[in-house]
N, C-alpha and C positions, 0 to 999 in steps of 0.2 A: 464551623462546617469544613470538612476536608474536601479539597478540590481533587477531582479525578485526575490521574496521571495523564491520560489521553488528552484531556482538556488543557492541562498545563503545556504539554508538548505542542499541541495545535496552536495555542495562543502565542507561544514563543515564535513558532514558524510564521504565523500570519503577521504578527507585529513586526518581526524582523524583515519579512518580505515587503511590507508596505514602506518601511523606512528605506530599504535598499532600492525600491522603485523610485522613491523621491530622490535619493542620492544619485541614481543613474540619470534621471531627468535633469537634476541640478547641474550635472556635468555638461549635458547638452546646452542648457541655458547659459551657463557661465562661458562656455566656449563661443557661443553665438554673440554674447555681449562683448567679449574681448575682441571678437572678429568684426565688430562694427554694427551689429543690430542692437541699438540702444533701447528699442521698444520692448525688449525682453524684460527689463526691470519694471516698466510700466505695467506689463501684463502680470506681474507677480511671480514670474518663474524662478527668481533667485530666492527661493524659500523652500521649506520642507513641508508645505501644506499639501497633502495628497489630493485634495479636491481641486487644486489649481492645475495639476497635471493630468488628472484622470478623465477619461471618457467613461461615464457611468456604466454604459452597456458593455463595452469591450474590456474595460479595466477591472471592473468589480463583479458585475452580475454574471457575465459569461463564464469567467473562471470559476466563480462559486458554483454555478450549475454544473460545470465539468467535474468539479470535486464531488458533487452530490452523486454523479453517475460513476464514481470510482476512479476518475482520472486525476491528473495533477493540473490545476489551472495555471496557465501562463499569461497573466495579465499584461496588457500593454498600456502605454501612456504616450503622451505626445507633448512636445514643446513646439508651438507654432512659430517657426523661424521665418523671418523675412529675408530670403536668400539674396534679394537684390541689394540689401544693405551690407552684406558681407564683403570683405575685401578680397574677392577673387575665389577661384575654384579650390585653392588649397584650404582656405578657411571653411568652405562647405564640407570638405572631407574631414577636417579636424573636428567640426561640430558633430558629425556622425560618429567619429571615433571616440569622442569624449565620454559618451554614455557607457559603452563597454569598458573603457579605461577606469571610470569611477566604480563600475560594478566589480572590476578586478580588484581595485583597492579595498572595497568593502569586504570582498571574499577573503582576501589575504589577511585583513585585520581580524575577521571573524575566526579564521583558522588559528591565527596567533593567539587569540583570546582563549579558544578551546584548549590549546596545548599548554598554555602558560598559567591559566587561572588556578587559584587555590581550590582545594576540594569544595565542590558544590553538589547539590543533589543530582543524581544520575539523569532524571527526567529533563533537567535544565540543559545538561551537556548533550543529551540525546536530541532534544529539540534544536539546539544550536548546530549540532553535527549534521542533522538532516537538512537544515536550512542551508548549510554550506554546500551540500551536494546539489540542492535545487539551484543555488546560485551558479554552480559550475555547469549544470544542465542548460540553464537559460543563457549563460555566457556563450557556450558552444552553439546553441540554437540561434542566438541573435547575431552571431558572426558569419552565419551562412550567407553567401552572396545571392540572396533572394530578394527581389523587389519588395519593399515594405519593411525590411530588416536593416539594422545598422551595417551589417556586413556588405550589403549592396550600396548603402548610402556612402560608404567610404570611397568606393570606386566610381560611383555614378557621375560626379562632376567631371571626370576625365574621359568619359565615354562619348562617342559621337552623338550629336543631337538626335540623329535618326533613331538610334538605339534607345536613348532616353525616352523619346516620344512613344516608342512601341510598348515600353514597360510602365508608363506613367499610370495607366488605368489598372494595371495588375497590382500596384502597390497596396491598394485597399484590401486585397484578398490574399496576399502572399502568406501572412501568418495563419489565416484560417485554413488555407489549403495545406500548409505544412502540419497543422494540428490534426487535420483529417488523415493525412498520410501516417502520422505517428500512431494514430488510433487504429488504422486499418492494415498497416504493413508491419508485421511483427519484427522482421529483421532490422528495419529502420529504427523502430523504437528501442530495440535491444542494443543497437550500435550506439545510439545516443546515451542511454543510461550506462552501459558498460564502460564507455569512454569516461563518463563523469565519475563513476565509482572508482575506476582505475586511477584517475587523477587525484581524487580525494584521498584514497588510501596511500598513494605515493607521497602526499603532502603531510601524512602523519595522523589522519583521522582514524579512530578505532572502528573497525567494521561492526563490532557488536553494538556500539552506541548508535552508529548510523542506522543499522537495521531496527534497533529498538525505537529510534525516533520515527522511522518510516512507518512501522507497524502502528505505533501510537497515533501518529498523525492521521493515518487512513481510517482509524476508528473514531477519532475525536473530531475530524474535520467536517463531516456532514452537518451535525447540529450547529457548529460554529458558522458554516457557510450559509445556512438558513438565516441565522441571526445577522450576518453581514449583509445579506441581500435586503432584509427588511430595514435595517438601520440606514443603509446607503440610499434606498428608495425614499425613505422619509426625509433624510437630510437633503437629498436632491430636490424634492418638491418644495421643501422649506426655503432652500436657496433660490429656487426659481421664483417662488412667491415674493420673496424679499426683493429680488432683482426687478420684478415687474412693478412692485410698489415704488421702488426708487425711481424707475423710469417714468412712472406716472406722476410722481411728485416733481421730477425735473421738468416734465412737459407743462405741468400746472404752474410751476414757478416761472418758467419762460413766458407763458401766456400772460401771467399777472404783470411781469416786468414790461412786456410789450404794450399791454393796456395802459400802464402807468406812464410810459414814455409818450404814447399818443395823447394822453390827457395833458401832459406837460407842454407838448407842442401846441 
């Protein structure tokens, strides 16, 4: 069975995006671990398992729904860092910077691969080229000094406590507000994408491959998004069920141990 070109491109973009998301969060986790928060390792953040980093709603389902309505999903993820364990404000800033830095490394490596790889099918190159543009878009987006984004997190530790307190509640909604702005303010959306395209082309990506990848992704992404939503929801509930069963077993084991200790006494 021959796989549709749109599906191939979409699969490359989605698979590459998920890996880049994990790589980005791994950067946060590694910096936090080196900075003094040893709980990072216990929480499983020093891995490339997407379910460790992701919030099912914000990281998977919401972006997939955005794609279904014709947009480009900007999934988010989070490494829960214990800031009190870090060795000062500088390390807090380094932790915020590490994510975008790892995203930059991934993007540079991807572009190097596209430019230096032996001849491969055009749809593969188109998918990788469009993925590189998406990475640049999100890198620019994520470095904006808006609460909730890494761009703000880099400077936040050095801001007066009064300013930090004012923006602490806004951090939950910063990314959502910016996504609404990009959807409803044409010039803001154009500025973001034009900047990303200009940067991508200056780094040697071929415009025809980028446009081919974008067109194919937008055609192939909706059915893939529906599949992703269903798979993630099923996996999420299975993980929750397994977690609940383990907790119940732990409680039962503790009760049996306590009962045996009382009998021994």
